[in-house]
N, CA and C of each residue as an Amber inpcrd file, in Angstrom:
protein
   606
   1.0450000  -1.3950000   0.2250000   0.2380000   0.0140000  -0.0850000
   0.8020000   1.3710000   0.0320000   0.6450000   2.5170000  -0.9160000
   1.1410000   3.1210000  -1.0100000   0.9350000   4.2340000   0.6760000
   2.0370000   5.1830000   0.5840000   1.9560000   5.9730000   1.8800000
   1.9330000   7.4000000   1.6990000   1.5200000   8.3820000   2.4950000
   1.4430000   9.6930000   1.8370000   3.2690000  10.1250000   2.9000000
   4.1000000  10.7780000   1.7170000   5.1260000  11.3260000   3.0390000
   4.9780000  12.7230000   3.4000000   5.1960000  12.5130000   4.8550000
   5.1280000  13.7190000   5.5520000   6.7160000  14.3490000   5.7510000
   6.4840000  15.5020000   5.7540000   7.3920000  16.5790000   6.4470000
   6.7480000  17.2880000   7.7260000   7.5190000  16.9870000   9.3470000
   7.3140000  17.7090000  10.5210000   8.4160000  19.2470000  10.3290000
   7.0570000  20.2320000  10.4660000   8.0990000  21.0490000  10.6550000
   8.1710000  21.9670000  12.2270000   8.9750000  21.9920000  12.6960000
   9.3850000  22.3380000  14.4660000  10.2630000  23.5680000  14.5050000
  10.0860000  23.8750000  16.1750000  10.7890000  24.7610000  16.5600000
  11.9380000  24.4210000  17.8970000  10.9490000  23.7230000  18.6240000
  11.2080000  23.4880000  19.9620000  11.3470000  21.7320000  20.6210000
  10.1940000  22.0300000  21.0460000  10.5990000  20.4270000  22.2410000
  10.3490000  19.2270000  21.5350000   9.0410000  19.5000000  20.6140000
   8.5910000  17.7940000  19.8860000   7.3960000  17.4750000  20.3800000
   7.1120000  17.9420000  21.7510000   6.1690000  16.7040000  21.8420000
   4.7180000  16.2970000  20.7610000   4.0340000  17.2680000  19.9270000
   3.6290000  16.5500000  18.9000000   4.2390000  16.1650000  18.3990000
   5.8890000  16.3940000  17.9870000   5.9850000  15.5650000  16.4510000
   6.2170000  14.0380000  17.2780000   6.1950000  13.8520000  18.7850000
   6.7640000  12.8520000  19.5150000   5.0110000  11.9650000  18.7780000
   4.0990000  12.6200000  19.5090000   2.7120000  12.3490000  19.2880000
   2.4270000  11.6090000  17.9500000   3.4710000  12.3590000  16.8060000
   2.6200000  11.8430000  15.9310000   3.9470000  10.5670000  15.0960000
   5.1050000  10.2740000  16.0240000   5.8410000   9.0390000  15.8910000
   5.7260000   7.9460000  16.3160000   4.4370000   8.1670000  17.3680000
   3.9020000   7.5330000  18.3140000   3.1780000   6.3420000  17.3790000
   2.0230000   7.2930000  17.0910000   0.9580000   7.1610000  16.2300000
   1.3890000   6.0820000  15.2350000   2.5390000   6.6640000  14.2450000
   3.3950000   5.8350000  13.7520000   3.6570000   4.3190000  14.0470000
   3.7280000   4.3530000  15.2960000   4.6890000   2.9890000  16.1200000
   3.3790000   2.4230000  16.1640000   3.1200000   2.8450000  16.3960000
   1.0180000   1.9720000  16.8350000   0.4570000   1.2770000  15.5710000
   0.5380000   2.0460000  14.2720000  -0.2100000   1.6540000  13.1510000
  -1.8360000   2.1970000  13.4720000  -1.9180000   3.4990000  13.8340000
  -2.8550000   4.6240000  13.4160000  -2.2760000   5.6820000  12.7200000
  -1.3260000   5.7560000  12.6960000  -1.0670000   6.7470000  11.5170000
  -0.2950000   6.1820000  10.7920000  -0.9650000   5.4990000   9.0740000
  -0.5820000   4.0370000   8.7110000  -0.7200000   4.3880000   7.2860000
  -1.3040000   5.5970000   6.5680000  -1.7470000   6.6130000   5.5850000
  -0.2330000   7.0320000   5.4100000   0.3460000   7.9080000   6.2480000
   1.4100000   8.4860000   5.5840000   2.8260000   7.9940000   6.4170000
   3.4580000   8.3160000   6.2210000   4.9380000   8.4100000   7.3780000
   5.7190000   9.2520000   7.0120000   6.4080000  10.0910000   7.8520000
   7.2760000  11.1450000   8.3510000   8.2290000  10.6610000   8.2990000
   9.1290000  11.3440000   6.9940000  10.5830000  11.3350000   6.3580000
  11.1810000  12.4810000   6.3780000  10.8410000  13.3630000   7.0160000
  11.1110000  14.3610000   7.2740000  10.9030000  15.1330000   8.2630000
  12.3160000  15.7300000   9.2360000  11.9250000  16.2880000   9.9340000
  12.7550000  18.0670000  10.0270000  12.5100000  19.1640000  10.0120000
  12.4650000  20.2930000   9.6060000  12.6340000  21.5070000  10.5620000
  13.8190000  21.6560000  11.1750000  14.0220000  22.5350000  12.1660000
  14.0130000  24.6410000  11.4910000  13.6450000  25.3750000  12.2830000
  14.2450000  26.4190000  12.4630000  14.9660000  26.9630000  13.1060000
  15.6310000  25.9610000  14.0250000  16.5810000  26.3910000  15.4520000
  17.0430000  25.2610000  15.2170000  18.5290000  25.7050000  15.2660000
  19.7110000  24.3300000  15.5030000  19.6110000  23.2590000  16.7430000
  18.9010000  24.3990000  18.0400000  18.8430000  23.2880000  18.8450000
  17.4870000  22.8080000  19.4270000  16.4440000  22.5810000  18.4550000
  15.3650000  22.5030000  18.8470000  15.4210000  21.0800000  19.4090000
  15.3820000  20.7040000  20.3640000  14.9480000  18.8370000  20.9610000
  13.9730000  17.8840000  20.2700000  13.1560000  18.3760000  19.2770000
  12.4920000  17.6780000  18.0400000  13.8890000  16.9590000  17.3480000
  14.5770000  17.7080000  17.3930000  15.6520000  16.7620000  15.7410000
  16.1220000  15.8760000  16.4250000  16.1240000  15.8400000  18.1710000
  17.0240000  14.3560000  18.4040000  15.7960000  13.5230000  18.2970000
  14.6030000  13.6870000  18.9910000  13.1490000  12.5940000  18.5940000
  13.4970000  12.5220000  16.8680000  13.9690000  12.2500000  16.6100000
  13.7300000  12.4630000  15.1110000  14.4400000  11.5100000  14.7050000
  15.9390000  12.3950000  15.1500000  16.6740000  11.3270000  14.7830000
  16.7020000   9.5800000  15.4220000  16.0480000  10.0930000  16.7880000
  16.1190000   8.4560000  17.6720000  15.3070000   7.9700000  16.9130000
  13.8990000   8.0930000  16.1540000  13.1150000   7.2980000  15.3670000
  13.5020000   7.1270000  14.0500000  14.6210000   7.1310000  13.9460000
  15.2470000   7.2700000  12.4940000  15.3320000   8.0050000  11.3650000
  14.0740000   9.2940000  11.4720000  13.8330000   9.8150000  10.4800000
  14.7920000  11.0630000  10.4210000  15.0890000  10.9890000   8.4900000
  15.5230000  12.4400000   7.9070000  15.3290000  13.5520000   8.8620000
  17.1650000  14.0090000   9.7370000  16.6310000  15.6400000   9.5840000
  16.8870000  16.7620000   9.2230000  16.5010000  17.8970000   8.4210000
  17.3370000  19.0530000   8.6960000  17.1420000  20.5190000   9.2930000
  18.1360000  21.3220000   8.9130000  18.3120000  22.5440000   9.4210000
  17.9810000  23.8100000   8.8570000  17.3180000  24.8660000   8.7620000
  16.7840000  26.1290000   8.0980000  16.7190000  26.8680000   9.0270000
  18.1440000  27.8380000   8.7730000  17.6180000  29.2700000   9.7130000
  17.7280000  30.8240000   8.9460000  16.5050000  31.2390000   9.3140000
  16.0690000  32.5060000   8.9080000  17.2280000  33.3640000   8.2260000
  18.0780000  33.5880000   9.5870000  19.3680000  34.5220000   9.5570000
  20.1920000  33.8400000   8.2600000  20.3890000  32.7070000   8.5110000
  21.9050000  32.5190000   7.4230000  20.7910000  32.4550000   6.2440000
  19.9360000  32.7010000   5.8960000  19.2890000  32.6280000   4.3010000
  19.4890000  34.1710000   4.4170000  18.7770000  35.3530000   4.3980000
  18.9880000  36.4520000   4.8700000  17.5800000  37.1530000   4.4600000
  16.4090000  36.3610000   4.1360000  15.3220000  36.7260000   3.7310000
  14.3380000  35.3430000   4.1040000  12.8230000  36.1420000   4.6760000
  11.5980000  35.3400000   4.5080000  11.6680000  34.3500000   3.4070000
  11.6480000  35.1320000   1.9500000  11.8690000  34.3300000   0.7480000
  12.9210000  33.1530000   0.3910000  13.6930000  33.2900000   0.7150000
  15.2310000  32.9440000   0.1770000  14.7910000  31.0940000   1.5500000
  14.1650000  31.7540000   2.4360000  13.7470000  31.0600000   4.1880000
  13.2220000  29.8120000   3.3860000  12.2340000  30.5080000   3.0830000
  11.2080000  29.2270000   2.7800000  11.2590000  28.9180000   1.0510000
  12.1720000  29.6480000   0.5920000  13.0080000  28.4970000  -1.0950000
  13.7380000  27.4070000  -0.6610000  14.2720000  27.2210000   1.0580000
  15.2300000  26.6210000   1.4920000  14.3290000  25.4070000   1.6700000
  12.9810000  25.8850000   2.0870000  12.2240000  24.9240000   2.6210000
  11.7080000  23.9500000   1.8950000  11.2760000  24.3570000   0.4090000
  10.8890000  24.5980000  -0.5020000  11.6980000  23.2140000  -1.2070000
  12.4410000  23.8630000  -1.4690000  13.5300000  22.7210000  -2.0130000
  13.6530000  21.3540000  -1.5050000  13.7920000  21.4990000  -0.0920000
  14.2520000  19.7810000   0.8850000  12.4560000  19.4270000   0.5030000
  11.2140000  20.0990000   0.4570000  10.1270000  19.7030000   0.4640000
   9.8590000  18.4350000  -1.0330000  10.5280000  19.5530000  -1.9130000
  10.7640000  18.6140000  -2.8100000  11.4450000  17.5070000  -3.9180000
  12.6400000  18.2410000  -2.7370000  13.8110000  16.7090000  -2.6270000
  13.5630000  15.5990000  -1.8050000  12.5700000  15.5370000  -1.7220000
  11.9320000  14.1790000  -0.4250000  10.7430000  13.5750000  -0.4650000
   9.8740000  14.7760000  -1.8620000   8.7140000  13.4800000  -2.0940000
   8.0890000  14.5890000  -1.1900000   7.7390000  15.0320000  -0.5570000
   6.3160000  15.7400000   0.6900000   5.2600000  15.8350000  -0.2500000
   4.3330000  14.8840000   0.6090000   2.8500000  15.2050000  -0.0420000
   2.2170000  15.9330000   0.9700000   2.5710000  16.0940000   2.3910000
   1.9480000  16.5540000   3.2650000   2.7600000  17.2350000   4.3400000
   2.4630000  19.1040000   4.9350000   3.3050000  19.4440000   5.6080000
   2.6760000  19.1850000   6.7320000   3.3080000  19.1600000   8.1760000
   2.5750000  19.3240000   9.3900000   3.7270000  20.0800000  10.0110000
   2.3860000  21.3710000  10.4490000   3.8300000  21.9790000  11.5410000
   3.3170000  21.9970000  13.0900000   4.5470000  21.0570000  13.9580000
   3.8700000  21.2750000  15.1220000   5.0970000  21.9590000  15.5780000
   4.1560000  22.9770000  16.3270000   5.1830000  24.0210000  17.4320000
   6.0730000  24.5930000  16.5430000   6.0740000  24.7140000  14.8780000
   6.9780000  25.7120000  14.0640000   6.4110000  26.9580000  14.2990000
   7.5300000  27.9420000  14.9920000   7.3520000  29.7790000  15.4570000
   7.5260000  30.4750000  14.5470000   7.1750000  29.7280000  12.8360000
   7.6020000  30.9100000  11.7000000   6.5250000  30.9990000  11.0100000
   5.8280000  32.4120000  11.1550000   4.6170000  32.7960000   9.8120000
   5.0030000  32.2860000   8.4740000   4.4760000  30.9150000   7.6790000
   4.6400000  31.1310000   6.6750000   3.7390000  32.1450000   5.9690000
   4.5940000  33.0320000   4.5890000   4.0950000  33.9980000   3.4640000
   2.9210000  33.0630000   2.6260000   1.9700000  33.8170000   2.3950000
   0.7500000  33.4930000   1.3590000   1.5320000  32.7830000   0.7290000
   2.3850000  32.8560000  -0.5800000   3.2900000  32.4970000  -1.3190000
   3.8380000  30.8720000  -1.4110000   3.8680000  30.9210000  -0.0170000
   4.4470000  29.7650000   0.2060000   2.5190000  28.2470000   0.5410000
   2.3950000  29.0250000   1.6930000   0.9330000  28.1470000   1.2620000
  -0.0450000  28.3910000   0.6330000  -0.2730000  28.5650000  -0.7270000
  -0.4130000  28.7170000  -1.9420000  -0.2570000  27.6600000  -2.5540000
   1.4330000  27.7740000  -2.5360000   1.7530000  26.8030000  -3.0180000
   0.6910000  25.0600000  -2.7560000   0.7910000  24.6870000  -1.3630000
   0.7570000  23.8190000  -1.0300000  -1.0390000  23.4420000  -0.2010000
  -2.2440000  24.0120000  -1.0270000  -3.5330000  23.8540000  -0.8590000
  -3.9670000  23.0860000  -0.2280000  -4.1110000  22.9040000   1.1080000
  -4.9400000  21.9760000   1.9840000  -3.5530000  20.6640000   1.8730000
  -2.2680000  20.7930000   2.0150000  -1.4540000  20.4320000   2.2740000
  -0.2560000  20.1290000   3.4460000  -0.9850000  21.2980000   4.0330000
  -0.3340000  21.6890000   5.2260000  -1.4140000  21.9450000   6.6040000
  -1.1930000  21.3800000   7.8310000  -1.7830000  21.1610000   8.8570000
  -0.9700000  22.2600000  10.0450000  -1.7840000  22.6490000  10.6560000
  -0.9860000  23.0450000  11.3930000  -2.4310000  22.8970000  12.8780000
  -2.1230000  22.6390000  14.2580000  -2.5650000  21.9140000  15.4120000
  -2.6650000  23.3220000  16.5160000  -3.6420000  23.9390000  16.9870000
  -3.3880000  25.5760000  17.6630000  -4.5360000  24.9000000  19.3090000
  -3.7210000  25.1800000  20.1070000  -4.1980000  24.9980000  21.6420000
  -5.5950000  26.1740000  21.9540000  -6.4320000  26.0530000  20.8230000
  -7.5680000  26.2820000  21.8600000  -8.8450000  25.4430000  20.3140000
 -10.0100000  25.8940000  20.5100000 -10.9030000  25.8760000  19.5260000
 -11.3170000  26.9640000  19.0630000 -11.0590000  27.0030000  18.1070000
 -10.8360000  27.9190000  17.0780000 -12.3220000  28.2350000  16.8490000
 -12.7940000  29.3880000  16.8070000 -12.3720000  31.1760000  16.5390000
 -12.0580000  31.3570000  18.0100000 -11.9680000  30.7210000  18.7850000
 -11.6700000  31.6420000  20.1050000  -9.7130000  31.7830000  20.1720000
  -9.3620000  32.7830000  20.6630000  -8.2840000  32.7610000  21.1210000
  -6.6200000  31.7840000  19.8700000  -7.2990000  32.6910000  19.2610000
  -6.5190000  32.3260000  17.7330000  -5.5400000  34.0040000  16.8700000
  -5.1950000  33.0050000  15.8710000  -4.5370000  34.6230000  15.0830000
  -3.5410000  35.1580000  15.3450000  -3.3830000  36.3000000  15.0550000
  -1.5440000  36.9610000  15.0450000  -1.3330000  37.4040000  16.8250000
  -0.6390000  36.1870000  17.5010000  -0.0250000  36.9300000  18.4600000
  -0.6370000  35.7450000  19.5180000  -1.4110000  35.1420000  19.0900000
  -2.2440000  34.1300000  19.5420000  -1.2690000  32.7710000  19.9720000
  -0.3480000  32.6890000  20.6000000   0.2720000  31.0260000  20.6960000
   1.2930000  30.9220000  21.9730000   1.8930000  29.4180000  22.0240000
   2.0360000  29.1760000  23.1510000   0.9260000  29.2500000  24.6770000
   1.7560000  29.7450000  25.3600000   1.2590000  29.6780000  27.0570000
   0.2200000  31.2210000  26.5820000   0.8620000  32.6360000  25.7140000
  -0.4510000  33.0710000  25.3030000  -1.3690000  32.6250000  25.3060000
  -2.2200000  31.6350000  24.5360000  -3.2260000  31.4110000  24.2630000
  -3.8000000  30.7480000  25.4800000  -3.3880000  29.9320000  26.4050000
  -3.9330000  29.2090000  27.3060000  -3.8580000  30.5030000  29.3060000
  -3.1070000  32.0890000  28.2540000  -4.0030000  32.5700000  29.8560000
  -4.5480000  33.4410000  29.2280000  -5.1020000  33.8550000  28.0900000
  -6.1770000  34.6070000  27.4200000  -8.3420000  33.9160000  27.5620000
  -7.1240000  31.8460000  27.8360000  -8.7240000  31.5390000  27.9680000
  -8.9490000  31.7660000  29.4110000  -7.8870000  31.6900000  30.2130000
  -7.8490000  32.1000000  31.4110000  -8.6830000  33.1420000  32.5590000
  -7.9630000  34.2190000  31.9850000  -8.1740000  36.0420000  31.6220000
 -10.1110000  35.5390000  31.3500000 -10.0250000  35.2530000  30.0030000
 -11.8010000  35.3560000  29.9580000 -13.4050000  34.5650000  30.7470000
 -12.0600000  33.7130000  30.9590000 -12.8840000  32.9360000  32.4500000
 -13.7920000  31.8750000  31.4900000 -13.7670000  31.5450000  30.0670000
 -14.2640000  30.4070000  29.3370000 -14.1580000  29.1780000  30.2000000
 -14.9520000  28.1220000  30.3940000 -15.7300000  27.1450000  31.3130000
 -14.7460000  25.5700000  30.2570000 -14.6980000  26.2110000  29.2800000
 -13.5920000  25.3520000  28.1820000 -13.2140000  25.4620000  27.1220000
 -11.6680000  24.9200000  26.5860000 -11.1650000  25.5330000  26.0980000
 -10.9870000  23.8900000  25.1080000  -9.8760000  23.5980000  24.5850000
  -9.2600000  22.6640000  23.8600000  -7.6640000  22.9820000  22.4360000
  -8.0960000  22.2960000  21.4650000  -7.0390000  22.5510000  20.3330000
  -8.2310000  21.9440000  19.3300000  -7.6230000  22.8070000  18.0220000
  -8.0190000  22.5210000  16.4910000  -6.6840000  21.8620000  15.9450000
  -7.4020000  21.2770000  14.7070000  -6.2850000  20.8750000  13.7240000
  -6.7520000  21.7460000  12.4250000  -6.1770000  22.1220000  11.7700000
  -6.9000000  22.7880000  10.8620000  -5.9830000  23.1130000   9.5670000
  -6.2290000  22.8290000   8.8040000  -5.3480000  23.5420000   7.0510000
  -5.0320000  25.0000000   7.6590000  -3.5560000  25.3740000   6.4930000
  -3.0030000  26.4890000   6.9910000  -3.3040000  27.1950000   5.3140000
  -3.6080000  28.5500000   5.5270000  -3.9940000  29.2570000   4.2640000
  -2.8930000  30.5220000   5.0620000  -3.2300000  31.6240000   3.9870000
  -2.9160000  32.8280000   4.0360000  -2.8210000  33.5850000   5.4070000
  -3.8980000  33.4590000   6.2400000  -4.2560000  33.6600000   6.8360000
  -4.0990000  33.1360000   8.6260000  -3.3490000  33.5790000   9.9150000
  -2.9060000  33.2850000  10.8560000  -3.9380000  32.3080000  11.7060000
  -4.1940000  31.0460000  11.5700000  -5.1680000  29.8940000  12.0650000
  -6.5970000  29.8960000  11.5600000  -6.3340000  30.5820000   9.8330000
  -7.6170000  30.7620000   9.6820000  -8.6300000  30.0470000   8.8390000
  -7.5750000  28.6840000   8.6840000  -7.7770000  27.8040000   7.5600000
  -8.9850000  26.8690000   8.1670000  -9.4240000  26.1620000   6.9630000
 -10.8530000  24.8890000   7.3870000 -10.2750000  24.2060000   8.2360000
 -10.8100000  24.4170000   9.4710000 -11.0880000  22.9200000  10.7760000
 -11.0080000  21.5650000   9.9900000 -10.5640000  21.1870000  10.4470000
 -10.2100000  19.1280000  10.0020000 -10.9610000  18.9090000  11.7500000
 -10.0620000  18.9670000  12.7660000 -10.7370000  17.9260000  13.7120000
 -10.4700000  19.2010000  15.0530000 -11.9650000  18.9080000  16.0560000
 -11.7970000  19.5180000  17.3870000 -11.5910000  19.1090000  18.5130000
 -11.3440000  19.2370000  19.5360000 -11.0540000  18.3630000  21.1500000
 -11.2260000  19.2140000  22.0390000 -12.5730000  19.1160000  22.8010000
 -12.3940000  20.0430000  23.8720000 -12.2700000  19.6730000  25.1540000
 -11.7240000  20.5940000  26.2250000 -10.7760000  19.9510000  27.7330000
 -11.6640000  21.3670000  28.4490000 -11.9470000  20.5070000  29.2950000
 -12.1560000  21.7080000  30.6610000 -11.5330000  22.4000000  31.8140000
 -12.1040000  22.9450000  31.4340000 -10.7340000  24.0180000  32.1130000
 -11.2090000  23.8190000  34.2330000 -10.2670000  23.4270000  34.5920000
 -10.6560000  23.9320000  35.9090000 -10.3360000  24.8540000  37.1300000
 -10.8200000  24.7470000  37.9590000 -11.1410000  25.9430000  38.8590000
  -8.9470000  26.8410000  38.8320000  -8.2280000  25.3860000  39.1050000
  -7.4460000  25.9670000  40.1180000  -5.7280000  26.1180000  39.0130000
  -6.7270000  26.2100000  37.5370000  -5.4670000  25.4010000  36.5720000
  -5.0500000  27.1410000  36.7620000  -3.8980000  26.7460000  36.3460000
  -2.9180000  28.0240000  35.6330000  -2.9610000  27.7690000  34.4920000
  -1.9430000  28.7720000  33.3700000  -1.6510000  28.6710000  31.8720000
  -1.0020000  27.4450000  31.8070000  -0.3040000  26.9000000  32.4980000
   1.0260000  25.3320000  32.8110000   0.2560000  24.5960000  32.5930000
  -0.6550000  24.2570000  33.8240000  -1.2690000  23.2060000  34.1360000
  -1.9790000  23.2690000  33.0530000  -2.6340000  23.9140000  32.6160000
  -3.8910000  24.1570000  30.6920000  -2.6640000  23.4080000  29.5670000
  -2.4290000  23.8700000  29.6330000  -1.1500000  23.3280000  28.4680000
  -1.6150000  22.1980000  28.4140000  -0.0790000  22.4880000  29.7770000
  -0.1480000  20.3920000  29.9990000  -1.2120000  19.3810000  29.6700000
  -2.7090000  20.0300000  29.8780000  -3.5410000  19.1540000  29.7070000
  -4.0370000  18.6080000  28.0690000  -4.1520000  20.6980000  27.9060000
  -4.8460000  20.6080000  26.6180000  -3.6680000  19.4930000  25.8180000
  -2.6300000  19.3370000  25.5080000  -1.6610000  18.4640000  24.2900000
  -2.1300000  17.4330000  24.8620000  -1.9080000  17.0180000  26.4740000
  -2.5200000  15.2970000  26.5710000  -3.4770000  15.4110000  26.1600000
  -4.7240000  15.6690000  26.4480000  -6.3250000  14.6620000  26.2190000
  -6.8540000  15.7810000  24.4180000  -5.3100000  16.9760000  24.3320000
  -6.5070000  16.8670000  22.9220000  -5.6020000  17.1740000  21.8510000
  -4.1530000  17.8950000  21.6340000  -3.6590000  17.8260000  20.4900000
  -2.4960000  16.7550000  20.4070000  -2.2810000  15.5000000  21.3120000
  -1.7630000  15.0610000  20.7470000  -2.5160000  13.1740000  20.2300000
  -3.9810000  13.8310000  20.5090000  -5.0910000  12.7240000  20.0190000
  -5.2670000  13.0900000  18.5120000  -5.8220000  14.5030000  18.6630000
  -6.7700000  15.1330000  16.9830000  -5.1690000  15.0410000  16.1140000
  -3.9710000  14.9570000  16.7050000  -3.2090000  15.6930000  15.6330000
  -2.4820000  14.7310000  14.7230000  -2.3850000  13.2540000  15.3770000
  -2.2480000  12.1740000  14.9040000  -3.6960000  11.5640000  13.8100000
  -4.2160000  11.9460000  14.4210000  -6.0600000  11.1870000  14.1160000
  -6.4400000  12.7910000  12.4370000  -5.7060000  13.2200000  12.5780000
  -6.2420000  14.5690000  11.5120000  -5.4060000  14.2320000  10.4300000
  -3.6230000  13.5810000  10.8530000  -2.5710000  13.8140000   9.5630000
  -3.0340000  12.4080000   8.8850000  -3.9000000  11.3480000   9.8740000
  -4.2060000  10.1310000   9.2960000  -5.1690000  10.5680000   8.1120000
  -5.9350000  10.9900000   8.2740000  -7.5880000  11.5070000   7.5240000
  -7.2580000  11.6620000   6.3380000  -5.7870000  13.0240000   6.6700000
  -6.0360000  13.2710000   5.0670000  -4.4620000  12.5620000   4.4570000
  -3.7420000  12.4710000   5.3160000  -2.9280000  11.6890000   4.5060000
  -3.8450000  10.4950000   3.7270000  -4.9850000   9.4710000   4.1770000
  -5.2350000   8.9250000   3.1350000  -6.5270000   9.0400000   2.2460000
  -6.7450000  10.6560000   2.6280000  -7.5830000  11.3610000   1.3930000
  -6.7730000  11.6270000  -0.1900000  -4.8280000  11.8690000   0.6430000
  -3.8790000  12.6530000  -0.7350000  -3.5440000  10.8650000  -0.7890000
  -3.6350000   9.7740000  -0.0980000  -3.7510000   8.2720000  -1.3970000
  -4.7820000   8.1830000  -2.3690000  -5.6500000   8.3610000  -1.9280000
  -6.9230000   7.8870000  -2.7620000  -7.0380000   9.2530000  -4.3870000
  -6.1350000   9.8300000  -3.6350000  -6.1750000  10.9150000  -4.8170000
  -5.2490000  10.5530000  -5.7740000  -4.6270000  10.2350000  -5.1460000
  -3.5260000   9.6420000  -6.3080000  -3.6520000   8.6970000  -7.2640000
């Protein structure tokens, strides 16, 4: 059976990458294979996770490329060289331009730590999202996997999972629970869904 080639773009610890690697090992992610991990930071721990799993890695640094355009072109070159079918952003802390996202319609996934359209868009990432949810006093938050387009967090929603907020939550405890109960479950599930669609169309 043919599989879709997946590239995961990372910046940090790579916990969402690990969730994908684990799903692949368990057979939950079977329509796609992670064949490349690209980091925009040379010390991203996610690179070690990828190497341990026997996945090829690459580092592309914006400051070495000199411009956003050159940075994105270096990523595109890697994606093309590796025949990548699907791009998964897993804690990738760099906004991609419209030129880049338009090149891959419905081929880029992102996981966002809230129930879009709440607490999303420009400036909402990482702990800031959970701080905003707690400040606002919402009772339920969660995570969303969506396609990436030119609008930050604006692409079509694929999967969402809700997580209840507890009275004594801090942004840190909430972040951990949203990862464990939502992000690490729906990111592999959405990746499998999109990969199986890609294979059907091939």
